[in-house]
Structure formats: structure tokens, C-alpha cells
C-alpha positions as CSV (number, residue, x, y, z in Angstrom):
1,M,8.9,-4.2,-21.8
2,P,6.1,-3.2,-18.9
3,L,7.5,-0.7,-16.3
4,G,7.2,-1.2,-12.5
5,S,4.3,-2.5,-10.7
6,G,1.4,-1.3,-13.0
7,R,0.4,1.3,-10.8
8,S,0.1,4.6,-11.8
9,N,-0.8,8.3,-9.7
10,L,-1.0,10.1,-13.2
11,D,-4.7,10.6,-12.5
12,R,-4.1,13.0,-9.4
13,T,-0.2,14.3,-10.4
14,L,0.2,14.8,-13.6
15,I,-1.5,18.1,-13.7
16,P,-0.9,19.7,-10.7
17,W,3.0,18.4,-11.2
18,L,3.1,20.6,-14.5
19,R,1.8,23.6,-12.8
20,G,4.8,23.3,-10.2
21,G,3.8,21.0,-7.3
22,A,6.0,18.9,-5.2
23,V,4.5,15.3,-6.2
24,E,5.9,13.7,-9.3
25,P,3.9,11.2,-11.1
26,T,4.8,7.4,-10.9
27,V,4.1,6.1,-13.8
28,G,3.1,1.5,-14.2
29,D,3.7,1.5,-18.5
30,N,5.7,3.2,-21.4
31,V,2.6,5.0,-22.1
32,G,2.6,6.7,-18.6
33,L,6.3,6.8,-18.7
34,G,6.3,8.7,-22.2
35,M,3.6,11.4,-20.9
36,A,5.2,11.8,-17.9
37,R,8.2,12.8,-19.9
38,A,6.2,15.1,-22.6
39,V,5.4,17.0,-19.1
40,A,8.3,17.4,-17.2
41,V,10.2,18.9,-20.2
42,A,6.8,21.3,-20.5
43,R,7.8,21.8,-16.8
44,A,10.8,23.3,-17.1
45,L,9.7,25.0,-20.5
46,R,6.9,27.2,-17.8
47,K,10.4,27.4,-15.8
48,A,12.5,28.4,-18.0
49,G,10.0,31.6,-18.8
50,V,8.3,29.8,-22.7
51,G,4.9,30.0,-20.7
52,E,4.3,33.2,-20.1
53,A,4.5,33.8,-24.1
54,Y,2.9,30.8,-25.2
55,V,0.8,27.9,-23.7
56,I,2.3,24.8,-23.9
57,I,1.1,21.7,-24.4
58,P,2.3,18.1,-23.5
59,M,1.8,15.0,-25.6
60,S,2.6,11.5,-26.3
61,A,1.8,8.6,-28.3
62,G,3.8,6.3,-26.6
63,P,4.7,3.3,-29.0
64,L,2.0,3.6,-31.1
65,V,3.3,6.2,-34.2
66,R,5.7,5.2,-35.6
67,P,8.5,8.2,-37.2
68,G,6.7,9.2,-40.3
69,D,3.4,9.7,-38.1
70,R,2.3,6.5,-39.4
71,V,0.3,4.2,-36.5
72,T,2.3,0.8,-35.8
73,D,1.1,-2.5,-37.0
74,G,1.9,-3.5,-33.6
75,A,5.1,-6.1,-34.5
76,R,7.9,-5.2,-31.6
77,A,6.1,-1.8,-30.7
78,A,8.0,-2.2,-27.5
79,D,11.2,-2.8,-28.7
80,E,11.7,0.2,-30.9
81,Q,13.6,2.9,-29.6
82,N,13.0,5.2,-32.2
83,R,9.8,5.6,-30.8
84,R,10.8,6.7,-27.6
85,R,9.9,10.3,-28.4
86,I,7.4,13.2,-26.7
87,E,5.6,16.1,-28.6
88,L,5.3,19.6,-27.5
89,R,2.5,21.8,-29.0
90,L,3.8,25.7,-28.2
91,R,0.6,27.8,-29.3
92,R,-0.3,32.1,-28.4
93,P,-2.5,32.5,-25.9
94,S,-6.3,33.5,-27.4
95,T,-7.4,37.1,-26.6
96,Q,-10.4,36.0,-26.2
């Protein structure tokens, strides 16, 4: 089910918010909500100090990817709660 008014400020606020900014993102749809959730977790990990040892990369495929990393066929995509997930990649910083 679509969220809100369809208006989003993710393009302007998502990266500054990840880096500790005060303006929270406004999402307009489920894909944006997934990305905002991923960034919120990455932000919490940074605050907890995990960002000192790793580069934290937030990711979300929204309702596109089914469990088992299979792309959806589109049927009932928004209704399946088990696809409401985020992913984070933790990488060691480059030495270059």
C-alpha cells in the first residue's frame, strides 16, 4: 500500500541524515521507507562506533526481492510482510 502523499525529501536529506544531520527523511512510498530504515540502522551503528572499523553501506530493495534473493513476480508484492527487510554491507576501509 502506498504511503503518505507520495512526496519525498530523500534526495536532499538521506545522506546528510546518515552522517548525523538533524533533518529526518520524509518518505513517499514503500521503497523509500525501506531505504530510510536501512539508513536509520546504519546511523545507529555509526553512533555505536561500528563505523570506526567498517564502512557501512545501507541498502534496500523494497518489495522487489523475495526471501531467498529471488526477484518477485509482482503478485501481491506489497502484501508480503516477509519482504520488508533491509540489508547492510560492512566493509573494511580501503588502505589506499
